N, C-alpha and C positions, 0 to 999 in steps of 0.2 A: 431695399436695404442690402440684399445680397449683391446687387450690381455695384453699389457704392463701396462695399468692402472689397470686391474684386478689383475695382478701379483704384482704390487706395493701395492695395497690395502691389498691383502692377506699377503704380506711380512710385512706390517706395523702392521696388526692384530697379526701375530705370534710374532713379536718383542715386541709388547705391552704385550702379554700374558707372554712371557719369562721375561720381566722386572717386571711384577707384581709378578711372582713366586720368583724372586730374589730381592725383596725389601730390601733396606739397613736399614730399620727402625725396631727396636725391642723395645717393651715397657714391663717392668716388674713391678709387685706389690709384695712387700715382707713384712713379719713380721720380725722385726729385734730386737735382744736383745743387748742393750748397756751394756758392762761390763767395768766400769771405772778402770783405773790404780790407780788414786788417789795418786800421788806423791806430797806431800806438804812440802815446805821448810819454812813455816811461823812460825812453832812451835805451831800452834793452833790445830793441828791434824785434818785438814779439809778433809772431804770426800764428794763426790757427789754421789747421789743414782744411782744404776743401774735401767734400765727400759726397757720395750719392746715397740717399736714404729712401726708405719706404714711408709713405704718408697716406693717411686716410682722412677724408673730410665728410662731414654730414651737413647737408644744406636743407634749410626749410624755407619754402617759398611763402611769403606773406601775401603776395598776389602774383600775377603772371610776370611782373617785371622786377619786383623787389624781393630779395632773399637774404637770409642770414646764414653764414657758413662758419662752422667750427672745424679748424684744421688741427689734426692730431698726429703724433708720431711717438715712437718709443724713445726713451732716454738715449741720447747719442754721445758716444765717447769721442773726444777731440784731443788732438796732440798740439801742444804749444811749443813752438820753436823760437829760440833766441838767436838772432844773427850776431849779436855782440858776444855771446858765449860760444857761438858756433856749435850749438848742441840743442837737443830737446830739453825744455825746461820742466816738462811734466805733462800731465793730462788732467782733464776734468770731464764731467758729464753734464749735459743740459737737456731739459725738457721744455720745448717751446710752443705750447698751445697758442693758437691765434684765432681771434674772432673778427670776422669782417661782415660788413653790410654791403650787399652787391646790387647793382642794377643790370638786369638782363635785357638785351635788345631783342625784340621779337619780330622785327619786320624783315627778317631774312629767312628764306625757306630751308636752305641746305646747311646752314650753320647758325649757331646762337652765341654771339659774343657777349662778354660781360666785363664790367669793371667793379672794383671793390676797394673799400678802405676800412681800417679798423685798428685793433690794438693787439699787441703781442705781450705775453707774460712769459719770461724765461726763468726757470728754476735751475740754478747751478749747484751741482752736488759732486761728491767724490773728487774734490779739489786736491790734486797731488802735485803741487807746484813748489814745494819747499825749496828755499825759504820764502817763496812768494805765496800769496793767496788772493782769491777773487771774491767780490761780492757774491752773495748767495742768490740774488734775483735781479731781474731787469724788466722794466716796463718800457714799451716803445710803440711807435706807429707802425702800421703795415699797409701796404698798397698792393693791389693785384690787378691783372688783366688776363683774360683768357677767352677760350672759345670751346664750345661743345659742338661736335659734329655727329648728328644722329646717325646710328647704324641701323637701329630698329626703333619701334615706338618707345621702348624702355631703355635700350642700351645706347650709349654714346661714347665717342672717342673724345678725350679732353686734352687740351694744351693750356698750360697755366704758367704765368710769370709773376713772382712776388718780390717786393723789396721790403725787408723787415729790419727795423732798427733795434739792434741789441748792443748794449755796451756794459762794461763792468769796470769798476775801479780795481786797480792792482795794488796790493800791499806788500811791502818788504819788511819782515820782522815787526809787523803791526803798524808801520808807517806808510801812508799813502804815497806810492811811487808815480802814479799817473793813471790814465784811463786807456783801456783797450776797447775800441769800437769794432765789433764784428760786422754789423750791418750787411748781412748776406743778401745776395740776389739768388732766388730759388727758381730754377727752370724745371718744370715738370711735365710729364706726359702720363696719361693713364686712361682708365675706363670708368664710366659712370653708369649707375642703374637708377632709374626713376621708378619708384614703387607706385 
């Protein structure tokens, strides 16, 4: 009986060690450049500034190839410029969490590429575009491709490119004036840690 208990304890320790080595959690921090598409149908020549932001994502591996990734950042303040007015039309803030389902390729030893697709929800707040205003939210598709380059067993260097579809209706004194499609391309570099 004593030998069985010892064998069970050793088995549990080994299983725990293996589980720890194969943790499904990966967290990354990235610096990301937002490059806006700025497709405006209002006739006002509206454009939203490009900028570099910080981004954090949490990835959970369902198996060795398939993972879900939640991409987060702080609310971002953007400047809206009108080429017709030849002036800034105002500012707004947006919070754009994105959820993607990814496929990770595992047949490369020195790097680990992946592709993903999912959905973006953007909350628009602090709209200061008087006399214009924007919709308060946007839903759209998101696509990504990237690669992790392992530096150690747990730490990796990450390169990531995303296309996110974000658009908002623009209103002038309560009347719809058109649509502004931001549709940014996000190019990021960062580090990841696999728990």
